[in-house]
N, C-alpha and C positions, 0 to 999 in steps of 0.2 A: 603558652609560655612565650614571651617575647624573645625573638632570636638575638636581640642585642641586650639581653638582661645584664650581661657582665659590664657593658659600657654604661648602662643606666645606673648600676650599683656604684661604679667608679665615680660617676657624676654626683650622685647623692653623697657619697663619702667625702668627695672633694668639697662639697658645700658644707657638710658637717664640720670638716676640718677648718674651713674658712671662718665659720662663726665661732668655733671653739677658740680660735686665736683672738677674734674680736672681743668676745665676752669673757675670755679666760675661764671657761667652764666646759666640762665634758658634755658632749651632745650624743644622744643614743638613738639608734635606728631600730625600730620594731618592724619586722617583716609581717605584714598581714597575709596569712596563708589560707584564708577562707576559700573553700572550694578548690584548693590545689591538691594534687597528688603528692604522696610522699616522695616519689621520684623527682618531682620538681623541687620540693623542699630540700632534698639531698643536694641538688645542684647549688642551691643558695647556701647551704651549710658549708659546702666545699669552697665557697668564696669567703669563708670565715665570718659568717653571720650566725649568731647563736641565740637570738631572741625573736620569738614569734608570737603573733597575736591571732587568736581565734574568736569568732563570733558565736559559734554554736558549740555547746558542751559536748554532745555526743560525737560530732564530727572531729572536734579537737582531740578527744580521748583516743579515738582510733589512731590518729597520727602519732600522738604521744607514745602509745604502746608500741606501735609498729616501728617507729624510729628508735625508741629505747636508748636515748643518748643523754647521759647525765649532765653533759655540758650545756644542754639547751635550757633556756628559761622560757616558760610559757605564760603569756598574758591573756586573761579572759577579758575580751573587749565588747562582748555582746550584752544583751539585756539580762540582768540577773533575775532568776525565778527561784522561789523558795524551794521547790521540789528538786532543784538541780544543785543546791548549795553543797550537799555532802560530796558530790562528785567534783565540783569545782575545787573544793578544799583538798581533796585527795590528789588531783592531777595537776592543778595549776599553781604557779608561784606568785602570780599577781592577779588582782581584780581591779580593773581600771574604771569600772562603771557602777560604783557604789553610790546610791542616791536615796536610799531608804533606811530609816533607823531600824526597822524590822529586819531587813536583810543584813545589816551590820551586826545585829545581835545574833542572828542565826549563823553568820560566818564565824563569829567569835566562839559561839557554843560548839560548833562543829570542829573548829580548830582545837578546842579544848579536848574533845573526844578523841581526835586523831593525833594529839600531842604535836601540834604544828603551829607555826606562825605564818601569816600570809601578808604580803604587801598589798596595800590598797591605795587607790586614788579615788577621790570624790569627783563624780561627774557633775559638771556645771553646765546648765543650759543657758549659755551666755546671751543668746539672742531670743530666748524665751519662745522657741519654735514648738508648736504642738507635735510635730513629727519626731521630736527628739526627747530622750530622757534627760534627767539631771535636775538638780536643785537650782534655785535662783542664786545669783552671785551674792546677794545681800543676806542669804541664809547660811553661807559657808561657815562662818566662825561659830555660830550657834550649833550647827550640825556637827562640826568637829569636836566641839566642847562636849556634846552629848555622847560621842563614841570614844572619846580619848581615854576613858577608863578601861576599855576592852584590851586586855593584856596581850591577846593573840593577834590583834590587828596592828600592823606596822603602817602608820599613816605616812605615806610617801609624798603625797601632793594632790594636785588637781588635774583633771582631764576635761577637755572640752572640744566640741566640733563647731566652730563658728559658721555662720550662715554662708552658703556658697554664693548667694546673690550679693551679699555684702562684700565678699572677697572679690568678686568680678568687678564690682563698682569701686574697688579700692577703698571701701569703708573699713579702715583697720582699727577703729576705736575698740572693738571687742578684744583684740589681741593685747592692747595696752592695758585695758581694765584687768584682764586675766593676769598679766605680769605683775601689776600692782598688788593684786590679791595674793599671788604666790609669794612675792617678796615679804608681805606682811606675815604670812603664815610661817615662813622660814624663821622668823624672829620669835614665834610662839612655840613651835614644835621642832625639836632638834632632829627628828627623823625626816622632816620634809625636805626633799631634794629634787622633786620631779614636777615639771610643768609640761604635761603631755598635750601638745597642740600641734597640728600640722599633718596633713595627709597628702595624697598624690597631687591634689589641685592647689594646695596652699602652703606646702612645707617651707618654701623659701621665705614667704612673708612671716610665717610663724617663727622660724629661726631668727629672722631679723628682729622680731619683737620679743625675743627672750626665751622661746621654747627650748627645752633641753631634751625632749624626747619626741620623735616624730614616728608616725605609724603609716607605713607605705606598702600597698599591695599592687594596685592596678598598674601603676607606672612601671613596676618590675615585671609583673606576670602578663600584662595586657588586659584587654577587655574581657570580662567574664562572659562565657557563651551559655 
């Protein structure tokens, strides 16, 4: 845990506030708590942060049960696996990494069984990198059209992880394309309100280009050991 995590959080929140004023739109911070102890997470909660992202189902569930805090919202941000969907639906409020029609159907079916609705973002592989999940940007509308009839899935928007090398070279075209796609979707689906882009290395660029949800872990907690 970074010793200066409080100052880091203040800086991030200051940036969020700045872009909220510029874009006249609420901007949200998701704390990525992968590999963090519940003790560290409690420190973050005490700074009035109530939304957390987990990459691994089992690890996330342990923290959700241990913390047992109904104020918290939990986002699943890892790779969706069919055999984990029952648990994802039971314990998480959001799934930000939906990119398979099969998984969307299984999520909806499981929500039906558990009498629950779940918020989803479709993951877009904006730079078409082999190492990342997600659909191609030009498949987004067709994909959403296919899953829009699922009554238990609340389509909140799109999530993406632009290429780090492009970000370092200040090739920001990916962010602009994602924002255009998001704006288009808000006109089609009344529930769409989330453009989830931006992590520790690029959140300022992402916010500048219209992201309204950033996912940050390393900057707050420090390098994972």
